[in-house]
C-alpha positions in Angstrom: 15.1 9.0 -23.5 13.4 5.1 -22.8 10.2 4.6 -21.9 8.4 1.3 -20.6 4.7 0.7 -21.2 4.2 -0.6 -17.8 2.8 0.8 -14.7 4.8 1.3 -11.4 2.0 -1.2 -9.1 -0.9 0.1 -8.2 -1.1 -0.9 -4.8 2.4 0.5 -4.1 1.4 3.6 -5.3 -1.7 3.8 -3.3 -1.1 6.4 -0.5 2.1 8.1 -2.3 1.5 11.9 -1.6 1.8 14.3 -4.4 0.1 16.3 -7.5 0.7 19.0 -9.8 3.3 21.6 -9.5 3.6 24.5 -11.4 6.5 27.2 -12.0 5.3 31.0 -11.8 7.4 33.6 -12.3 6.6 36.5 -9.6 8.3 40.1 -10.1 7.6 42.8 -7.4 7.5 46.2 -9.2 8.4 49.3 -7.2 5.3 50.4 -6.6 3.9 47.6 -4.9 1.7 45.6 -7.9 3.2 42.5 -9.6 3.9 41.2 -12.7 3.5 37.3 -12.9 4.4 35.0 -15.5 4.8 31.5 -16.7 6.8 29.6 -18.9 5.0 26.1 -18.7 2.2 25.5 -20.6 1.1 22.5 -18.7 1.8 21.7 -15.4 4.1 18.7 -13.9 3.3 16.2 -11.1 5.6 15.1 -8.7 5.0 12.2 -6.4 6.7 10.1 -3.9 6.9 6.7 -4.2 7.7 5.8 -0.8 4.7 7.0 1.3 2.7 4.2 -0.1 5.3 1.2 1.3 3.8 -1.3 3.8 5.9 -4.3 4.0 9.5 -5.8 3.2 7.6 -7.3 0.3 6.8 -3.9 -0.8 10.6 -2.7 -0.7 11.6 -5.7 -3.0 8.8 -5.0 -5.1 10.0 -1.0 -5.6 13.7 -2.1 -6.3 12.9 -4.8 -8.6 10.9 -1.8 -10.2 13.6 0.6 -10.1 16.4 -1.9 -11.4 14.2 -2.9 -14.2 14.0 0.9 -15.2 17.7 1.6 -14.2 17.0 4.3 -11.7 15.9 7.4 -13.9 16.9 6.2 -17.2 13.6 4.9 -18.4 9.8 6.4 -18.0 6.9 4.2 -17.1 3.7 4.4 -16.1 2.3 6.0 -13.0 -1.5 5.9 -11.8 -2.5 8.8 -9.8 -5.1 7.8 -7.7 -6.6 11.6 -7.2 -6.4 11.9 -11.0 -6.4 9.1 -13.2 -9.9 9.2 -15.0 -12.2 11.7 -17.7 -14.8 12.1 -14.7 -15.3 13.0 -11.3 -13.7 10.2 -9.0 -16.9 9.3 -7.6 -18.3 8.8 -10.8 -18.2 6.3 -13.9 -16.3 7.0 -17.1 -18.7 8.0 -19.5 -18.2 8.2 -23.6 -19.3 12.2 -23.4 -17.0 12.9 -20.1 -14.8 15.5 -22.4 -15.0 17.2 -25.4 -12.2 16.4 -27.7 -12.8 17.7 -31.2 -14.9 18.7 -33.7 -15.4 17.2 -36.9 -14.2 18.5 -40.2 -15.0 16.3 -42.8 -11.4 15.4 -43.2 -9.7 14.8 -39.8 -9.6 11.3 -38.9 -7.0 11.9 -35.5 -7.9 13.2 -32.1 -5.9 13.7 -29.4 -7.3 12.7 -25.8 -7.3 15.6 -23.7 -9.0 16.6 -19.8 -10.2 19.7 -19.7 -10.0 21.2 -15.9 -12.5 24.1 -15.9 -13.2 26.9 -12.4 -14.9 30.2 -12.7 -13.6 32.0 -15.6 -10.6 29.6 -16.0 -9.7 26.7 -17.4 -6.9 24.4 -18.5 -6.4 21.8 -21.0 -4.5 19.0 -20.4 -3.4 16.3 -22.8 -3.5 12.6 -22.2 -0.7 10.6 -24.1 -1.4 7.5 -21.7 -5.0 5.9 -22.2 -5.4 2.6 -20.0 -6.2 0.1 -22.6 -9.7 -1.2 -22.5 -11.0 2.3 -20.5 -12.0 4.0 -23.6 -15.2 5.5 -24.7 -15.8 7.8 -27.7 -19.0 9.5 -28.4 -19.7 10.9 -32.2 -22.7 13.8 -31.8 -24.2 12.9 -28.3 -24.1 8.9 -29.7 -21.5 6.5 -28.1 -19.7 4.3 -31.0 -17.7 1.2 -31.2 -14.3 0.6 -30.3 -12.7 -2.0 -33.8 -15.7 -0.6 -35.7 -15.5 3.3 -35.7 -12.5 4.2 -34.1 -9.3 2.6 -32.5 -6.9 4.2 -30.0 -3.3 4.2 -29.3 -2.6 3.4 -26.1 0.9 4.7 -25.9 0.0 7.7 -27.4 -3.5 8.8 -26.6 -4.8 9.2 -30.3 -8.0 8.2 -31.6 -8.3 7.3 -35.2 -11.5 7.0 -36.7 -12.2 4.8 -39.9 -13.9 7.3 -41.3 -13.3 11.4 -40.6 -16.2 12.8 -38.8 -18.3 15.0 -40.8 -18.3 19.0 -40.2 -19.5 20.1 -37.1 -19.9 16.6 -35.5 -18.2 16.7 -32.1 -16.5 14.2 -30.4 -16.2 13.2 -26.8 -14.4 10.7 -24.6 -14.0 8.7 -21.7 -11.4 7.0 -20.4 -8.8 6.2 -17.3 -5.6 7.1 -18.2 -1.7 6.9 -16.2 0.9 9.7 -15.9 4.3 9.4 -17.9 6.9 9.7 -15.6 10.2 8.8 -14.3 12.2 8.4 -10.9 13.9 11.3 -9.5 16.5 9.9 -8.1 19.1 7.1 -8.8 19.7 5.4 -5.6 17.4 4.1 -3.2 18.6 3.8 0.8 16.6 1.4 2.7 17.3 0.2 6.5 15.4 -3.0 7.4 15.5 -1.9 10.7 13.9 1.7 10.3 11.4 0.2 8.2 10.2 -1.8 10.7 9.7 0.9 13.1 8.0 3.2 10.5 10.3 4.9 8.5 9.8 4.7 4.7 12.3 5.5 2.5 11.8 8.7 0.0 11.0 7.5 -3.8 10.5 10.9 -5.4 9.0 10.1 -9.0 8.4 13.1 -11.7 6.3 13.6 -14.7 8.1 13.5 -18.3 7.3 15.6 -20.9 6.7 13.1 -23.9 
């Protein structure tokens, strides 16, 4: 499966409709109770890239991007404007936004993650496409410097320390990130007349597992 480390134009994804999707299997029992199960450990996100299109120049940009990805063949980065950073939408990214591990004196690699918590429940999401230049790392409550103490692979979301954190040291991170996606169609149909009348094409986009 091909993946291009290029982001769908953010000005075109702004205003798009989409979000997380889960798959839950519900079995209704004869006594009226239910049994619920899910085959998915993580949610999968879907979007409609057509909603953000506002001009014929936007259409031209979409078609060029679609052709360069060869339709569904190659994945790409997508900015989810509703969920694109480790902090709350109104807050700046901070080095202590998200816990990503605890040192054991041996491990030098830590995967970026984002934890969603509400009440007694929580869900950890693996972040594999951080935005280069936005990642900040903390160690035991203090920020540590990129290029001196650590480096990050923007294609995988793995942070590598120059020296493994000591036993018990808390590792935290802050970052912006993209969603790895692909087009969920091999066809884009556009009518210039209908577009000028306010009818935009549907361009489904779906998250891919990496």
